[in-house]
C-alpha positions in Angstrom: 101.4 123.8 134.2 102.3 121.1 131.8 99.9 118.9 130.0 101.0 116.1 132.4 99.9 117.5 135.0 96.3 119.3 133.3 94.7 119.4 136.5 91.7 119.1 134.0 93.1 116.4 132.4 93.8 114.0 135.3 92.7 115.5 138.9 90.4 116.7 140.0 91.7 119.4 141.8 94.8 120.9 142.7 96.5 123.7 144.9 100.5 125.3 144.7 101.9 127.6 147.5 104.6 129.1 147.9 107.3 127.5 150.4 105.9 129.1 153.0 102.3 127.3 153.4 100.6 130.5 151.7 98.1 129.1 149.0 99.0 131.2 145.8 96.7 129.2 143.1 93.8 126.5 143.5 92.0 125.3 139.7 90.7 122.3 138.7 87.9 121.2 140.1 87.9 123.9 143.4 85.2 125.6 143.7 82.8 123.4 142.1 84.3 120.8 145.6 83.6 123.4 147.9 80.4 124.5 146.7 79.1 120.6 147.0 80.5 120.0 150.5 78.8 122.5 151.9 82.4 124.7 152.0 80.8 128.1 149.7 83.6 130.4 152.1 86.5 128.9 150.8 86.1 129.5 146.7 89.7 129.9 145.4 89.6 133.3 145.6 88.9 133.5 149.5 91.6 131.4 150.2 94.7 132.9 147.5 97.1 134.1 149.6 95.9 132.6 153.9 98.5 130.1 154.8 96.8 126.1 154.5 97.1 125.2 158.0 94.3 127.3 158.8 91.7 125.0 156.5 92.8 122.2 158.7 91.5 121.2 162.0 93.4 119.3 164.0 97.2 119.3 166.3 98.4 115.8 164.2 97.2 116.5 160.7 98.3 120.2 160.6 101.8 118.9 162.3 101.6 115.5 159.5 100.9 119.2 156.5 103.5 121.0 158.1 106.4 117.2 158.3 104.9 116.8 153.9 105.4 120.7 153.8 109.3 120.5 154.9 110.3 117.4 153.2 109.7 119.2 149.6 111.6 122.3 151.2 114.5 119.7 151.5 114.1 117.3 149.2 113.7 116.5 145.2 110.9 114.1 144.1 107.5 113.6 144.4 105.5 111.6 147.1 101.4 110.0 146.9 99.3 110.3 149.9 96.5 107.6 149.8 93.7 109.1 151.6 89.4 109.4 152.2 87.5 112.5 151.7 83.5 111.1 152.7 80.6 112.7 152.2 78.1 111.8 154.9 76.9 109.1 152.4 80.3 108.4 150.3 83.3 107.1 150.7 85.4 109.2 148.9 89.3 107.5 148.3 92.0 110.2 146.5 95.3 110.4 145.7 97.4 113.2 146.9 100.1 114.2 144.5 102.2 116.8 146.5 106.1 118.3 145.2 108.4 121.7 145.0 108.7 122.4 141.4 111.0 124.2 139.4 110.5 128.0 141.0 109.5 126.6 144.8 106.9 126.3 144.7 104.4 123.4 145.9 101.8 121.9 143.9 99.3 119.6 145.7 96.7 117.0 142.7 94.2 115.7 144.1 91.9 113.0 142.4 89.5 110.3 142.9 90.5 107.0 143.1 87.2 105.4 143.9 84.0 105.8 145.2 82.1 103.7 147.6 78.4 104.0 149.0 78.6 104.7 152.8 76.3 103.7 154.0 74.2 103.9 156.8 74.8 108.3 156.3 77.6 109.2 159.0 77.4 113.1 159.9 81.2 113.9 162.2 81.0 117.3 163.5 84.7 118.5 165.1 84.9 119.9 169.0 87.7 120.6 170.3 87.7 118.4 173.3 85.9 115.8 172.2 86.3 112.7 174.5 83.7 110.5 172.7 85.5 109.7 169.7 88.7 110.7 167.5 88.0 110.4 163.8 91.9 109.4 161.5 91.9 112.2 158.8 94.2 110.4 156.6 91.4 106.7 156.5 88.9 108.4 158.5 88.7 105.4 160.5 86.6 106.2 164.0 88.3 105.6 167.7 85.3 104.8 169.8 86.9 103.4 172.7 90.0 101.6 172.7 89.6 100.6 168.5 90.2 102.4 165.5 86.3 101.8 163.3 84.8 101.9 159.8 82.7 105.4 159.8 79.5 102.4 158.8 80.4 101.9 163.3 79.9 104.2 164.7 76.9 105.4 166.9 76.6 108.7 164.7 74.2 110.0 161.8 73.5 111.6 159.0 71.0 113.6 161.2 73.4 113.1 164.6 76.5 113.4 164.3 79.2 112.2 166.8 81.3 114.6 167.4 85.3 114.2 166.8 88.7 115.1 167.4 90.6 115.1 164.1 94.0 113.2 164.7 96.3 110.4 162.7 95.7 106.8 163.5 99.2 105.3 164.8 98.2 102.8 161.2 98.4 105.4 159.3 101.3 107.3 161.5 103.6 104.1 160.3 102.5 104.4 156.5 103.6 108.0 155.8 106.5 107.5 158.5 107.3 105.3 156.0 106.8 107.0 153.0 109.6 109.5 154.2 113.1 107.4 154.6 112.0 106.4 150.8 
């Protein structure tokens, strides 16, 4: 990997997949991030050799990932996608850079753009058949009734998680569609 894309210098963590979406390398702060966020079972040596789709929850987020993967299999270039990866206490604004390298592998580099407090703290738990709320896997807003709101506007708390299904909201789908056309 070249110095300009060294995860240690610019990015928090990275992963590399083969053309079928199977993880072949993870690095940077991957293990540290997994352990700090309740994912000790997701440290590097446990995920290498497994399809990335295994670690994505929800049909819409999986379809979004497959679309990005296919785009990079077929086209040259790099995608830069903003997203949120919140913890119960913090809003984490992130950026993913995805590209196909010369050897045909797909490299995904992730970095934290900024962190803000999430007050009051909020926790969510995946419920496959939740009719209560949907959570966007890109912006982390939550749809309660007919409205998409920030996590702190939900009835969830850190001690009483709100059951959600994961999706991609209409605003994020539109943004993804615009990026796919460029």
